[in-house]
C-alpha positions in Angstrom: 81.2 115.5 80.5 82.5 111.6 80.3 82.0 111.8 83.9 78.5 112.9 84.3 75.3 111.1 82.9 74.1 114.4 81.3 76.0 116.6 79.0 76.9 120.0 80.9 75.9 121.9 77.9 78.5 124.9 77.4 77.2 127.9 76.2 78.6 128.6 72.8 79.2 132.5 72.1 78.3 134.3 68.9 80.7 133.0 66.6 81.2 132.9 62.8 77.9 131.9 60.8 77.7 128.6 59.9 79.2 127.2 63.0 77.8 123.6 64.5 76.3 123.7 67.9 77.2 120.5 69.2 75.0 118.2 71.3 76.6 119.2 74.6 76.4 122.7 74.0 73.6 125.5 74.0 72.9 129.2 72.7 71.3 132.0 74.7 67.9 131.0 76.1 65.8 132.9 74.1 67.5 131.6 70.9 67.1 128.1 72.7 63.4 128.8 73.0 63.0 129.9 69.5 64.9 126.6 68.2 62.4 124.7 70.5 59.4 126.4 68.9 60.6 125.7 65.2 60.9 121.9 66.0 57.6 121.5 67.3 56.0 123.3 64.1 58.7 120.9 62.2 57.1 117.9 63.6 53.4 119.2 63.8 52.3 118.2 60.6 53.0 114.5 60.8 52.4 114.1 64.3 48.9 115.6 64.0 48.1 113.7 60.6 49.0 110.1 61.7 46.5 110.1 64.6 43.8 111.9 62.2 44.1 109.1 59.7 44.0 106.4 62.6 41.0 108.2 64.3 43.0 108.9 67.7 42.9 112.3 69.3 45.5 114.4 67.8 45.7 116.6 71.0 46.4 113.7 73.3 49.0 112.2 70.6 50.7 115.7 70.7 51.1 115.7 74.7 52.2 112.3 74.5 55.0 113.0 71.7 56.2 115.4 74.5 56.1 113.1 77.3 57.9 110.2 74.9 60.6 112.8 73.6 61.3 113.6 77.5 61.7 109.8 78.3 64.0 109.2 75.5 66.1 112.1 76.3 66.4 110.7 80.1 67.2 107.3 78.6 70.2 108.3 76.2 71.4 110.8 79.0 70.8 113.5 76.8 73.4 112.6 74.0 71.2 112.0 71.0 69.2 114.7 69.8 65.7 113.6 68.8 62.0 114.2 68.9 59.6 111.3 68.8 56.3 111.9 67.0 53.6 109.6 65.8 54.8 106.9 63.6 53.3 106.1 60.4 54.3 102.7 60.4 51.2 101.8 62.5 48.8 103.4 60.1 47.7 100.4 57.9 47.6 97.7 60.7 45.8 100.2 63.0 43.1 100.5 60.4 43.1 96.8 59.8 42.4 95.8 63.3 40.2 98.3 64.3 38.1 98.7 61.1 38.3 102.3 61.2 36.5 103.9 58.3 38.2 106.7 58.0 36.5 109.6 59.3 35.8 111.0 62.9 37.0 109.4 66.4 38.0 105.5 66.2 35.8 103.5 68.3 37.9 100.6 68.5 41.0 102.3 69.6 41.6 100.4 73.0 42.1 97.0 70.9 44.8 98.9 68.8 46.3 100.2 71.8 47.1 96.8 73.1 49.0 96.1 70.0 51.0 99.2 70.2 52.2 98.3 73.8 53.3 94.9 72.3 54.9 96.4 69.9 56.8 98.7 72.2 57.6 95.8 74.5 59.5 94.2 71.3 61.2 97.3 70.7 62.5 97.7 74.0 63.6 94.0 74.4 65.6 94.5 71.0 67.2 97.8 72.8 68.2 95.7 75.6 69.8 93.0 73.6 71.6 95.9 71.4 73.1 97.5 74.6 74.3 93.9 75.6 76.2 93.0 72.3 76.1 96.0 69.9 74.6 96.9 66.5 76.4 94.6 64.3 73.9 91.9 64.2 71.1 94.6 63.0 73.4 96.1 60.4 74.0 92.6 59.0 70.3 91.8 59.1 69.0 95.0 57.7 71.3 96.7 55.4 70.4 99.5 53.4 68.8 97.4 50.5 66.5 95.8 53.3 65.7 99.5 55.2 65.1 101.1 51.9 62.8 98.3 50.8 60.9 98.3 54.2 60.4 102.3 54.4 59.6 102.6 50.7 56.8 99.8 51.7 55.1 101.8 54.0 54.4 104.4 51.8 52.9 102.2 49.1 50.8 100.1 51.5 49.3 103.1 52.6 48.5 104.6 49.3 45.1 102.9 48.6 44.0 104.4 52.2 44.9 107.9 51.0 43.3 107.5 47.4 40.2 105.9 48.8 39.5 108.8 51.6 39.2 111.4 48.6 37.0 109.5 46.3 33.8 110.1 48.1 32.6 112.9 45.8 33.9 114.7 42.6 34.4 117.7 44.8 36.4 115.9 47.6 38.7 114.7 44.7 39.4 118.0 43.3 40.0 119.6 46.7 42.3 116.8 47.2 44.1 117.5 44.1 44.2 121.2 45.0 45.9 120.6 48.3 48.4 118.3 46.5 49.4 121.5 44.6 49.7 123.7 47.5 52.0 121.6 49.0 53.9 120.9 45.9 54.0 124.9 45.3 55.5 125.2 48.9 57.9 122.6 48.2 59.2 124.0 44.9 58.8 127.7 45.3 59.5 128.4 48.8 62.8 129.1 50.4 64.2 128.6 53.8 62.3 127.0 56.8 59.4 127.7 54.8 60.3 125.1 52.5 61.1 122.5 55.4 57.6 123.1 56.6 55.9 122.2 53.2 53.2 119.8 54.8 52.1 122.6 57.6 52.1 125.4 55.3 50.8 123.5 52.2 47.9 122.4 54.7 47.3 125.8 55.9 47.0 127.2 52.5 44.5 124.5 51.1 42.6 125.0 54.5 42.0 128.4 53.7 40.9 127.6 49.8 38.7 125.1 51.2 37.0 127.6 53.5 36.5 130.2 50.8 35.0 127.7 48.3 32.7 126.0 51.1 31.6 128.3 54.0 32.0 131.4 51.4 30.8 130.3 47.9 28.5 127.5 49.4 30.3 124.5 47.6 30.7 121.2 49.2 30.2 120.6 53.1 31.5 123.9 55.0 33.7 123.9 58.0 31.9 123.9 61.4 33.8 126.1 63.6 31.4 125.9 66.4 33.2 123.1 68.2 36.2 125.5 68.4 33.9 128.3 69.8 32.8 126.0 72.4 36.0 124.2 73.3 37.8 125.4 76.5 41.2 126.8 76.5 42.6 124.6 79.1 41.8 121.0 80.1 43.1 117.7 80.7 43.9 115.5 77.5 41.3 112.3 77.3 43.1 109.3 78.1 41.8 105.8 76.9 43.1 102.5 78.5 43.9 99.5 76.2 42.6 96.3 75.5 44.8 93.5 75.0 43.8 91.3 71.9 46.1 88.7 70.8 45.4 88.9 67.2 46.0 92.8 67.2 49.1 92.1 69.4 50.5 89.6 66.8 49.9 92.1 64.1 51.3 95.3 65.7 54.1 93.7 67.4 56.2 93.1 64.5 56.3 97.2 63.3 59.1 97.0 65.8 61.5 96.0 63.1 60.7 98.9 61.1 60.8 101.4 64.2 64.5 99.9 64.6 65.3 100.6 60.9 64.0 104.4 61.3 65.9 104.8 64.6 69.0 103.6 63.3 69.1 105.4 60.3 68.3 108.5 62.3 71.2 108.0 64.7 73.5 107.3 61.6 72.2 110.6 60.0 72.8 112.6 63.0 76.4 111.0 63.6 77.2 111.9 60.2 76.1 115.5 60.6 77.7 116.2 63.8 81.0 114.2 63.2 80.2 112.5 66.5 80.2 108.8 66.9 76.9 108.0 68.7 76.7 103.9 68.1 77.1 103.8 71.9 73.7 105.1 72.4 71.8 103.1 69.7 70.6 100.4 72.2 69.6 103.2 74.7 67.9 105.0 71.9 65.9 101.9 70.9 64.9 101.4 74.6 64.1 104.9 75.0 61.6 104.6 71.9 60.3 101.3 73.0 59.3 102.8 76.5 57.7 105.8 74.9 55.9 103.7 72.9 54.4 101.9 75.4 53.8 104.7 77.7 51.7 106.1 74.5 49.7 103.0 74.3 48.7 103.0 77.9 47.7 106.5 77.9 45.7 106.2 74.5 48.3 107.5 72.2 50.0 106.2 69.0 53.1 104.5 68.6 56.2 106.8 68.4 59.5 107.2 66.4 62.2 109.7 65.5 61.1 112.2 63.1 62.9 112.9 59.7 61.4 116.2 59.9 63.4 117.2 62.9 66.6 115.9 61.4 66.2 118.3 58.5 65.6 121.3 61.0 69.0 120.3 62.5 70.6 120.2 58.9 69.2 123.3 58.1 70.3 125.1 61.6 73.3 123.3 62.4 72.1 123.3 65.7 72.2 119.7 67.3 71.8 120.8 71.1 69.7 118.1 72.8 68.4 120.9 75.0 66.5 122.1 72.1 64.3 118.8 72.2 63.6 119.3 75.9 61.7 122.7 75.2 60.2 121.3 72.5 58.5 118.4 74.2 57.7 121.1 77.1 55.8 123.2 74.4 54.0 120.1 73.2 53.0 119.4 76.9 51.4 122.5 76.8 49.6 122.6 73.8 48.1 119.1 74.9 46.3 120.7 77.9 44.3 122.9 75.3 41.0 121.4 74.1 40.8 124.4 71.7 43.9 123.7 70.1 42.3 120.3 69.7 39.3 121.5 68.3 40.9 123.6 65.7 42.7 120.4 64.5 39.4 118.8 64.3 38.1 121.1 61.9 40.5 120.1 59.0 38.3 119.1 56.2 38.8 115.3 55.0 39.5 116.4 51.2 42.3 118.6 52.5 44.0 115.7 55.1 43.4 113.1 52.3 45.4 115.4 49.7 48.1 115.9 52.3 48.3 111.9 52.9 48.6 111.7 49.1 51.8 113.7 49.5 52.9 112.3 52.7 52.6 108.7 51.7 54.4 109.3 48.4 57.3 111.1 50.3 57.7 107.8 52.6 58.0 105.6 49.7 60.7 108.1 47.9 62.5 108.3 51.2 63.0 104.4 50.8 64.4 104.9 47.3 66.7 107.4 48.7 68.0 105.2 51.3 69.2 103.4 48.2 70.8 105.8 46.3 72.7 107.7 49.3 74.2 104.0 50.1 74.9 103.5 46.5 72.9 100.0 46.8 74.1 98.0 43.7 71.2 96.8 41.7 73.4 94.9 39.3 73.6 92.5 41.8 70.6 90.1 41.7 70.7 89.4 45.7 69.6 93.1 46.0 67.3 93.1 43.0 65.3 90.2 44.1 64.9 91.5 47.5 63.8 94.9 46.6 61.4 93.3 43.8 59.7 91.0 46.0 59.4 93.2 49.2 57.9 96.1 47.2 55.5 94.0 45.8 54.3 92.1 48.9 53.6 95.6 50.7 52.2 97.4 48.0 49.8 94.2 47.3 49.1 94.1 50.8 50.1 90.2 51.1 49.0 88.9 54.6 49.9 85.4 56.2 48.6 83.6 59.0 50.0 80.9 60.8 47.6 79.7 63.5 46.7 82.8 65.7 49.6 84.6 64.2 49.0 86.9 61.5 51.0 89.3 59.2 49.6 92.2 57.3 51.2 93.6 54.1 53.9 95.8 55.8 54.7 92.9 58.1 55.0 90.4 55.5 57.1 92.8 53.5 59.5 93.5 56.4 60.1 89.9 57.8 60.3 88.9 53.9 63.0 91.4 53.2 65.3 90.3 56.1 64.8 86.5 55.8 65.2 86.7 52.0 68.2 88.7 52.0 69.7 86.4 54.6 68.9 83.3 52.5 70.3 84.9 49.5 73.2 86.2 51.2 74.4 82.9 52.3 73.8 81.6 48.9 75.9 84.5 47.4 78.8 83.5 50.1 78.7 79.9 48.6 78.6 81.3 44.9 77.4 83.4 42.3 73.5 83.5 41.9 72.2 81.1 39.1 
């Protein structure tokens, strides 16, 4: 296996229950296809939700998630199991640079695409540097206290967007709360894979309730199913060309730092679960994710990142075969060629989408806190305490900075603030205790 670029994927015979299927192994093809479908379902809720919140075409974004996953697979030589879906780190800044109102298509998407491409270029450059010199410098710049704060800030920064989106009327606010309850009920009372798909299942439950209340009982704005009936079963995705605006590019490019933190955490998690050291592929993983983001931006899609949902599926099934993600990517490509599938997505009511957003953004914030807990970050250390405290307020308060033509939004300011503040206080700590 070491002499070939790709693994040889040994067929694993049916063995004891709970046995791990390694990255270089596979099951029988029917089982592999079933696992591929499961990974598509796992990533579906978030990969659809993110573009909808930014006004992108979710059908195209599903398609580009498949393209990006295949590109990532090739760059890492099929050694790192990962699915690339739409990143939530872009939402706040994309809305800021495009002035998106929160409903319907975003008419200024081309401007955002130029910024997404710039972010992908920075990300790819970081990947090349890591491939050349290793990951030690990244782990030094972004220890768990920093990465946890950055991830937490993404959720907190997006919170006002979610709440504002469901505050148009009393009916919308109540339906958003019903959606939150649906997702919560699945998260607490469901079991197995149904529980892992809490976002998707909860959204479907709320969708049905909304349809009954509006289309059936005449309360609120009904769902218009005409667009589904009029959509073709098969058709080409609608691509959009980017526009390179310097201000948008300088705002979105720093998101690369957040994507680095996400991807590094993903690889560390998979390494821990499989017992395989994947550090040698970190640089190539960054490069693959960066190139996937660039390609997505040129086609009209969102920036992409590795998905925690798919890590969850691997943890539950103990199947880490990288071939599963090739199958999942091919399924996503097929879905991308169905306008009718895209039309179904477009019928998701705003209040339902807003309710799901409240849950998802909250989960992102809590994930940051979970990074602190898992890595046993010591908050009795004043350095950690100050870094986390300042970062959270900068991000949640959307603190922005401008220096000439260069500007940073709340997430960007919090990200770089956390990295710089930790470095400064780390140097001080090395000289003596904090005053």
